[in-house]
C-alpha positions in Angstrom: 135.7 28.0 257.8 138.5 29.5 256.1 139.2 29.5 252.6 142.4 31.1 250.9 143.5 32.4 247.7 146.9 32.2 247.2 147.4 33.7 244.1 144.8 35.9 243.0 146.5 37.9 240.3 146.7 34.7 237.9 143.2 34.2 238.1 142.4 37.6 236.7 141.4 40.8 239.0 138.1 40.9 236.4 136.8 37.7 238.7 134.2 38.4 241.3 134.9 36.4 244.3 132.1 37.3 246.3 130.6 33.8 245.3 133.1 32.1 247.9 131.9 34.0 250.8 129.0 31.3 251.0 131.4 29.1 252.0 132.7 31.4 254.9 136.0 34.0 255.5 137.8 34.3 252.1 141.3 35.7 252.1 142.9 36.8 249.2 146.8 37.1 248.4 147.5 38.7 244.9 150.6 36.3 244.5 152.3 34.1 247.5 156.1 33.5 247.7 157.1 29.9 248.3 158.8 31.2 251.6 155.2 32.7 252.8 153.1 29.5 251.7 153.1 27.9 255.2 151.9 30.6 256.8 149.3 31.6 254.8 147.4 28.3 254.9 148.3 27.2 258.6 144.8 28.2 259.5 142.8 27.6 256.2 140.3 24.7 255.9 140.3 25.4 251.8 143.0 26.5 249.8 142.8 27.7 245.8 145.3 28.5 243.7 147.2 28.6 240.4 150.4 28.7 240.0 151.8 28.2 243.5 153.3 24.9 244.6 152.1 23.2 247.9 154.7 20.7 249.0 154.7 18.6 251.9 157.1 21.0 253.4 154.5 23.7 253.5 151.5 21.6 254.1 152.8 20.2 257.3 151.4 22.8 259.5 148.0 23.1 257.8 146.1 21.2 260.1 142.7 22.3 259.5 143.3 21.7 255.4 140.4 19.7 254.1 140.5 20.6 250.2 142.7 21.8 247.8 141.0 23.7 244.5 143.1 23.9 241.5 142.2 26.9 239.4 143.4 24.7 236.2 143.3 21.2 234.7 146.9 20.5 235.6 147.9 20.0 239.3 151.4 18.9 239.4 152.1 22.2 241.6 150.4 19.8 244.4 152.3 17.2 246.2 149.2 14.8 245.7 151.1 11.8 247.3 151.7 13.7 250.8 147.8 15.3 250.5 146.7 11.3 250.1 148.8 10.5 253.3 147.0 13.4 255.0 143.5 12.7 253.7 143.5 16.1 251.7 140.9 16.1 248.9 142.1 17.8 245.6 140.3 19.3 242.9 140.9 20.2 239.3 138.7 21.9 236.9 138.9 20.3 233.3 137.2 21.1 230.0 136.7 24.7 230.7 139.4 26.2 228.3 139.1 24.2 225.5 137.5 27.1 223.3 139.9 29.6 224.5 142.7 27.5 223.5 141.5 26.4 220.3 140.8 30.0 219.5 144.5 31.0 220.3 146.0 28.2 218.6 143.7 29.1 215.2 144.6 33.1 216.0 148.6 32.1 216.1 148.2 30.3 212.7 146.4 32.6 210.7 149.0 35.2 211.8 151.7 33.6 210.9 150.5 31.9 207.9 149.6 35.4 206.8 152.3 37.0 207.3 150.5 39.8 210.1 153.5 40.6 212.0 155.0 42.1 209.1 152.4 43.4 206.9 151.1 45.1 209.9 154.7 46.8 210.5 155.2 48.1 207.5 151.9 50.3 207.7 152.8 51.4 211.2 156.5 52.3 210.6 155.0 54.5 207.8 156.7 52.3 205.2 153.5 52.0 203.1 152.7 55.5 203.0 155.8 56.5 201.9 155.6 53.9 199.2 153.2 55.2 196.6 152.1 51.9 195.9 148.7 50.2 196.6 149.7 47.0 197.7 152.8 45.2 199.0 153.4 41.5 198.6 157.0 41.4 200.1 156.6 38.6 201.8 154.3 36.5 200.1 151.7 34.7 202.2 149.7 31.6 201.6 146.2 30.6 202.3 145.0 27.7 204.7 142.5 25.8 202.0 144.7 22.9 200.9 146.8 22.7 203.4 147.8 19.8 206.1 147.6 20.7 209.5 149.0 18.1 211.8 147.8 17.7 215.4 150.0 16.3 218.3 147.5 15.0 221.0 143.8 14.9 220.0 141.8 15.4 223.2 139.1 17.8 223.8 140.9 20.6 222.4 142.8 19.0 219.7 139.3 17.8 218.5 138.5 21.7 218.4 141.3 22.6 216.5 140.8 19.9 214.0 137.0 20.8 213.3 138.2 24.8 212.8 141.0 23.4 211.1 138.8 21.5 208.6 136.4 24.4 208.3 139.6 26.4 206.9 139.7 23.5 204.0 142.7 21.8 205.7 143.8 18.3 205.9 144.1 17.0 209.2 146.5 14.3 210.1 146.6 13.1 213.8 149.1 11.8 216.4 147.8 10.2 219.2 148.1 7.7 221.9 145.1 5.9 221.0 144.6 6.1 217.4 140.5 6.3 216.5 138.2 5.3 213.8 137.5 8.7 211.7 140.6 10.3 211.8 144.0 10.0 209.9 146.2 8.9 213.0 150.1 8.6 211.9 153.3 8.5 213.9 154.9 11.7 214.8 157.9 11.3 212.5 155.4 11.1 209.4 153.0 14.0 211.0 156.0 16.3 211.2 157.4 15.3 207.7 153.7 15.5 205.8 152.3 19.0 207.8 152.2 22.5 207.0 151.0 23.7 210.0 151.8 21.9 213.5 149.8 22.3 216.7 150.6 20.6 219.7 148.3 19.4 222.7 149.4 16.8 224.3 150.6 16.8 228.1 153.6 16.6 229.3 155.2 13.1 230.2 158.4 11.6 230.1 157.3 10.1 226.4 156.6 13.8 225.5 159.3 15.6 227.0 161.2 17.1 224.0 159.0 15.4 221.6 159.7 17.7 219.0 163.5 17.9 218.5 166.2 18.5 216.5 165.9 15.5 214.2 162.1 16.4 213.9 162.3 19.7 212.7 165.1 19.2 210.2 162.1 16.4 208.8 159.9 19.3 208.4 159.1 21.5 205.5 161.3 24.4 205.2 158.0 26.8 205.6 156.1 24.6 208.0 154.4 26.5 210.9 154.6 25.1 214.5 152.4 26.3 217.5 153.0 25.0 220.6 150.0 25.6 223.4 150.5 22.6 225.6 153.6 22.7 227.5 157.0 24.5 227.0 159.1 21.2 227.6 157.6 19.3 224.9 159.1 21.4 222.2 163.0 21.8 222.2 163.0 25.6 222.5 166.8 25.4 221.8 166.6 23.4 218.5 163.4 25.9 217.8 165.3 28.9 218.2 168.2 27.6 216.0 165.7 26.6 213.4 164.1 30.1 213.2 167.9 32.2 213.1 168.7 29.5 210.4 165.3 29.4 208.2 164.7 26.0 209.0 161.2 26.6 209.7 158.6 28.7 208.5 157.3 30.2 211.8 156.7 29.1 215.2 153.9 30.5 217.6 154.3 29.7 221.3 152.4 30.2 224.4 154.0 28.2 226.9 157.7 27.8 228.4 160.0 25.6 230.0 160.2 28.2 232.8 157.8 31.1 233.1 157.6 34.1 232.6 159.9 33.6 229.9 163.5 34.3 230.8 166.2 35.9 229.3 168.5 32.9 229.0 165.7 31.0 227.3 166.9 30.5 223.8 163.6 31.5 222.5 164.0 34.8 224.2 166.8 35.4 221.2 164.3 35.5 218.4 161.2 36.9 219.9 161.5 40.1 217.9 162.0 37.8 214.4 159.1 38.8 212.1 158.0 34.9 211.6 157.6 34.5 215.6 155.2 34.9 218.1 155.6 34.3 221.8 152.0 35.0 224.2 152.7 35.0 227.6 150.6 31.5 228.6 147.5 33.3 227.9 145.4 30.5 225.4 143.9 29.3 228.5 142.6 32.6 229.9 139.7 34.0 228.2 137.3 36.1 230.3 135.0 33.1 229.3 136.9 30.2 230.0 138.2 31.9 233.6 134.5 32.6 235.2 133.4 29.1 233.8 136.5 27.7 236.0 135.3 29.7 238.9 131.8 28.1 238.0 133.4 24.6 238.6 135.5 25.4 241.4 132.2 26.7 243.4 130.9 23.4 242.1 133.9 21.4 243.5 133.9 22.6 246.8 129.6 22.4 247.4 130.6 19.0 246.1 133.0 18.4 248.4 131.1 19.5 251.7 128.3 17.6 250.6 130.2 14.5 250.9 130.1 14.1 246.9 133.3 13.4 244.3 133.5 16.0 241.5 136.4 16.9 239.8 138.7 14.9 242.6 141.7 13.9 241.6 142.8 13.1 245.3 
């Protein structure tokens, strides 16, 4: 049996792939351009990938292909309808990154609320040393205690963020598709109006595309902090950039973008060096622990499939 891993670089080189050798020959590529996919998978029985797109066009020659393992939760890079027609199984991994994404969410919020980018720069550029003052209080920063934290999308990740935010003394309000008891669930407009901190954890759908838009940004408090660790297109990037430039928002922490990597023509690229902006390269999911767990689950996916069982099957 032949296993082909198409984009090892996105998995992280620190992962030990020897566990895959128990299933057969393992062919590993650092990255695979679209034009090379068809050739590289044509003799494969199992394909593992993270970001590479599998389409009807490049899958058609993979006559031996039985299983596709998505090294992530989202699998919109795979033509699942074609896979159904060809009886190619598709598995993803769920729940592996909850703690990792929640941690970065909190990290971004704490850094923006505490104005860490500005304060550390004040020390690192020598200004503090030259000042002759024991401390430096410009800009002012605020504590989390008593602030309203609005969570958009409250699945596993949103729930983890809720617990941590409450531990920090925040009041949490939630916007989710299906309201539940035990949470203060509000509509999206109420959430953006009331929140001091907003974090986004909702999937990208037709209903959530540009959910955070110019009109909703204008409804926010002037010092609101917005964190997006979901999908880039959930928030209007141009509107966010304009809000930063015009002091209409307190700060933004963004880990996901409409096109990745962040392109120079993305409006957020223009504000990347603003003191109240923190942009990270889609790393929320990717702690060492999360990626190792993802690999463990992928191995379980393969074992289950070979045993005729269904585990994490999406097709």
